Structures are given as C-alpha cells and as structure tokens.
C-alpha positions as CSV (number, residue, x, y, z in Angstrom):
1,Q,0.1,-8.9,-5.0
2,A,1.2,-12.5,-6.7
3,I,-0.4,-11.7,-9.9
4,S,1.6,-8.6,-10.9
5,P,5.2,-10.9,-11.4
6,V,3.8,-13.8,-12.9
7,A,1.5,-11.9,-15.6
8,A,4.3,-9.4,-16.4
9,Q,6.6,-12.4,-17.5
10,Q,3.9,-13.9,-19.7
11,F,3.1,-10.6,-21.0
12,G,6.6,-9.9,-21.5
13,G,6.9,-13.6,-23.0
14,N,4.0,-12.5,-25.7
15,R,1.4,-15.5,-24.1
16,P,-1.8,-13.3,-23.5
17,R,-4.0,-16.3,-22.8
18,E,-1.5,-17.2,-19.9
19,V,-1.9,-13.6,-18.6
20,G,-6.1,-14.6,-18.5
21,D,-5.3,-18.0,-16.7
22,T,-3.4,-16.1,-13.9
23,W,-6.2,-13.7,-13.7
24,R,-8.7,-16.6,-13.3
25,Q,-6.4,-18.1,-10.7
26,G,-6.2,-14.7,-9.0
27,Q,-9.9,-14.7,-8.6
28,W,-9.6,-18.0,-6.9
29,M,-7.2,-16.8,-4.7
30,A,-9.3,-13.7,-3.6
31,L,-12.1,-16.2,-3.0
32,A,-10.1,-18.2,-0.5
33,L,-8.9,-14.9,1.4
34,L,-12.4,-13.7,1.6
35,G,-13.5,-16.2,3.9
36,P,-10.7,-15.7,7.1
37,G,-11.1,-11.8,5.9
38,L,-14.8,-11.7,6.5
39,I,-14.5,-13.3,10.1
40,V,-11.8,-11.3,11.5
41,L,-14.4,-8.0,10.3
42,C,-17.5,-9.5,11.2
43,F,-16.2,-10.7,14.9
44,P,-13.2,-8.8,15.7
45,Q,-14.1,-9.3,19.5
46,P,-11.0,-11.0,20.3
47,L,-8.9,-8.0,19.0
48,L,-11.0,-5.7,20.7
49,W,-10.7,-7.4,23.6
50,I,-7.2,-7.1,23.6
51,A,-7.0,-3.6,22.8
52,A,-8.9,-3.0,26.2
53,A,-10.6,0.2,25.0
54,P,-13.5,2.0,26.2
55,E,-17.3,0.3,25.7
56,A,-18.2,3.5,23.2
57,V,-14.6,3.1,21.6
58,N,-15.2,-0.8,21.2
59,E,-19.1,-0.4,20.0
60,R,-17.7,2.3,17.1
61,A,-15.2,-0.1,16.0
62,L,-17.0,-2.9,15.6
63,Q,-19.7,-0.8,13.5
64,Y,-17.1,0.4,11.6
65,L,-15.5,-3.2,10.5
66,N,-18.5,-4.7,9.9
67,A,-19.0,-2.2,7.8
68,L,-16.4,-3.1,5.9
69,A,-17.0,-6.1,5.3
70,F,-19.6,-5.6,2.9
71,G,-16.6,-3.9,0.7
72,L,-14.0,-6.8,1.4
73,P,-15.5,-8.9,-1.8
74,A,-15.1,-5.2,-4.3
75,A,-11.5,-4.6,-2.4
76,L,-9.9,-8.2,-3.2
77,W,-11.3,-7.8,-6.5
78,F,-9.8,-4.4,-7.3
79,R,-6.3,-5.4,-5.8
80,A,-5.9,-8.5,-8.5
81,F,-7.5,-5.9,-11.0
82,T,-4.4,-3.2,-10.0
83,T,-2.2,-5.8,-9.7
84,L,-3.1,-7.2,-13.2
85,N,-2.7,-3.4,-14.8
86,I,0.9,-3.2,-13.4
87,A,2.0,-6.5,-15.1
88,V,0.5,-5.1,-18.4
89,S,1.9,-2.1,-18.4
90,R,-1.6,-0.2,-17.6
91,P,-0.8,1.6,-14.4
92,R,-2.5,4.9,-15.6
93,V,-6.1,2.8,-15.5
94,V,-5.7,2.0,-11.7
95,M,-4.4,5.5,-10.8
96,A,-7.1,7.3,-12.8
97,I,-9.6,4.6,-10.5
98,N,-7.8,5.8,-7.6
99,L,-8.4,9.5,-8.0
100,I,-12.0,9.0,-8.5
101,G,-12.1,7.0,-5.8
102,P,-11.2,9.9,-3.0
103,V,-13.8,11.9,-4.9
104,C,-16.5,9.8,-4.0
105,K,-15.6,9.1,-0.7
106,V,-15.7,12.9,0.4
107,P,-19.2,13.4,-0.4
108,L,-20.2,9.7,1.0
109,N,-18.6,10.3,4.5
110,L,-20.8,13.7,4.8
111,L,-23.7,11.3,3.9
112,F,-23.2,8.5,6.1
113,I,-21.2,9.8,9.1
114,G,-23.7,13.1,8.9
115,G,-26.7,11.9,7.6
116,W,-28.5,14.5,4.9
117,E,-28.0,17.4,7.6
118,G,-24.3,16.7,7.3
119,I,-24.1,18.0,3.4
120,P,-24.5,21.9,3.2
121,A,-27.5,23.0,1.9
122,I,-29.4,19.5,2.0
123,G,-32.2,18.9,4.3
124,L,-33.6,15.9,2.8
125,P,-35.0,13.1,5.2
126,G,-33.6,9.3,4.8
127,V,-30.0,8.4,5.8
128,S,-29.7,8.9,9.5
129,P,-26.3,10.0,10.9
130,M,-24.1,7.0,11.8
131,G,-21.3,8.4,13.1
132,G,-17.9,6.4,12.6
133,A,-20.0,3.6,11.4
134,G,-21.0,5.9,8.5
135,C,-16.9,6.0,7.5
136,G,-16.9,2.3,7.2
137,V,-20.2,2.2,5.1
138,A,-18.8,5.0,3.0
139,T,-15.4,3.1,2.3
140,A,-16.9,-0.1,1.4
141,V,-19.1,1.8,-1.3
142,M,-16.1,3.5,-2.5
143,Y,-14.5,-0.3,-3.3
144,W,-17.3,-1.3,-5.2
145,V,-17.6,2.0,-7.2
146,S,-13.5,1.4,-7.9
147,A,-14.6,-2.4,-8.5
148,M,-17.6,-1.6,-11.0
149,I,-15.4,1.0,-13.2
150,G,-12.8,-1.7,-13.3
151,W,-15.2,-4.3,-14.5
152,L,-16.8,-1.9,-17.2
153,M,-13.0,-1.6,-18.3
154,L,-12.4,-5.5,-18.5
155,R,-15.9,-5.9,-20.3
156,R,-15.4,-2.8,-22.6
157,S,-11.9,-2.0,-23.6
158,A,-10.5,-4.2,-26.6
159,F,-7.1,-4.0,-24.6
160,Y,-8.3,-7.1,-22.7
161,R,-9.6,-9.1,-25.4
162,P,-6.7,-10.7,-26.3
163,F,-6.2,-12.0,-22.5
164,A,-9.5,-13.9,-22.7
165,M,-10.2,-13.1,-19.5
166,H,-14.1,-13.8,-19.0
167,G,-15.5,-16.7,-16.6
168,L,-13.5,-18.3,-13.8
169,G,-12.9,-21.9,-15.0
170,W,-11.5,-24.4,-12.5
171,P,-8.9,-23.8,-9.6
172,N,-5.5,-25.1,-10.9
173,W,-3.2,-26.2,-8.3
174,P,0.2,-25.8,-9.6
175,A,-0.5,-22.4,-10.6
176,L,-2.3,-21.6,-7.0
177,K,0.9,-22.9,-5.6
178,E,3.0,-20.7,-7.9
179,L,1.0,-17.6,-6.5
180,L,1.2,-18.5,-3.1
181,R,5.1,-19.0,-3.2
182,L,5.2,-15.4,-4.5
183,G,2.6,-14.1,-3.0
184,L,3.1,-14.6,0.7
185,P,6.2,-13.3,0.9
186,I,5.0,-10.1,-0.9
187,G,2.2,-10.2,2.0
188,G,4.2,-10.7,4.2
189,T,6.3,-7.7,3.8
190,Y,2.5,-5.7,3.9
191,L,1.7,-7.0,7.1
192,I,4.8,-5.9,9.0
193,D,4.5,-2.3,7.8
194,V,0.9,-2.0,8.0
195,S,0.9,-4.0,11.7
196,A,3.5,-1.7,12.8
197,F,0.9,1.1,13.1
198,N,-2.2,-1.2,13.9
199,M,-0.8,-2.7,17.2
200,V,0.1,0.7,18.5
201,T,-3.7,1.5,17.8
202,L,-4.4,-1.4,19.9
203,M,-1.8,-0.2,22.3
204,V,-3.2,3.0,22.8
205,A,-6.9,2.6,22.3
206,R,-7.4,2.0,26.1
207,L,-6.5,5.9,26.1
208,G,-9.4,6.8,24.5
209,T,-11.3,8.1,21.6
210,E,-8.9,11.4,21.3
211,T,-5.7,9.4,21.4
212,V,-6.5,7.0,18.9
213,G,-7.7,9.9,16.4
214,G,-4.9,11.4,17.0
215,H,-2.8,8.3,16.3
216,A,-4.8,7.9,12.9
217,I,-3.8,11.4,12.1
218,V,-0.2,10.4,12.5
219,S,-0.4,7.5,10.8
220,N,-1.9,9.1,7.5
221,V,0.7,11.6,7.5
222,A,3.5,9.5,7.9
223,A,1.7,7.3,4.9
224,V,1.7,10.4,2.5
225,L,5.3,11.4,3.0
226,Y,6.2,7.7,2.9
227,M,4.8,7.9,-0.5
228,L,6.3,11.4,-1.6
C-alpha cells in the first residue's frame, strides 16, 4: 500500500527511475509478506479452534483457505501493481482488470464448486464438484488471471518504459524502512476495518453454516453500500 504515496511523489517530481526503484522494493515487501501469509492460510487451525465451529464447517474452511494460499503470491503482486498505477495516474487500468476478474469468477465458481454438471449445457467429465473449497480455487485462479494481465501490461505498454521496472534488484533497507513507516499505519487501518467483520464471523461460526453464510451476505451488502 505504501508504494502509492512514495511513487506518487516521485512521479510528480518527474523522477521516473525512482518510481521503478520503489516498485522493486515493493516486490521485496510482497515477498516478505508472502511467508507469514502462507503460514496463516495453510495452517489456520488455531483460528478455527477459537471459532469452535462444527467439524463440517472447520473442514470446509480449511480447504477454502488452503486453496486461497495458491493465489496469495498473485494477490500480493497485484496489490503492488494497483498502488503503482494509482500513483502514476492510471487508475482506469486497474479498474478494467478488476472488472474482468468478476466476469471470470462467475464461470470459475460454477465450474469448481459444482463441477462440469454445475454449468448448464455442459456434461463433460474431468472436474469434480469441490463445494465451498471450489470457491477458494476460483478466487485463486482469478488472482492469477489479474496478475498475468497486469504483468503483460507492464511488459508491453510504452507508458511504463521510462520507469525501467524490469528485474528485481537488491533490497534497499532505507527504502524498505520508508515503505514500512507509511505502510504499517495504512495496513493497520485496513486490518481494523476488515477484522471488525471477520471477528464476528469467528464468533458466529459455532452457530452453524447457515448463520455464517447469512453473516457473509450481510458483510458483502455492507461493503457494497460502503463503496457507494
């Protein structure tokens, strides 16, 4: 998230090479966050234990989170891509990709949740129904599709060439410290906002799948109203 204010200042000061340097340090930050993120998604048993949910709910939640772990590298990369484009006055690029994502997500959900039989007029064998875990697989695939589109744009669009963004380079500790100084408060704001809903999910999980599903619907409606 901190790429946005840092790179925006550099872009406004007509220092395109520094924008590329900030982007590379953002990649190192994403790599650093990947480790703990994968640990939480692959081994969420402590959180599930706190929820005290029924065994069936625990099993589905574990499968869903494990599937999401596959998409975490792409999700972190795309978050950096998003904040970069906001910094260089290209928000429409991200908007276009974000509109493509849900369009891909609908058939992917149908495919992985219900198998081929879940898609009308298709009866081909090969993909078995995965239930709730299939939603996690579909989300992970969507993250990778979004990241691949963004990567192709960085490679092909002439707009990004002045930033010299190819390669990863080496970690620059003063630059990483600056990203942390700005990024931790920004991330903390998101954490408080999101955890307000997620903690309620943990508390109501013991009441069963229908209650958790109802809470998820309410959370999504609240998020849409918030955006409007």
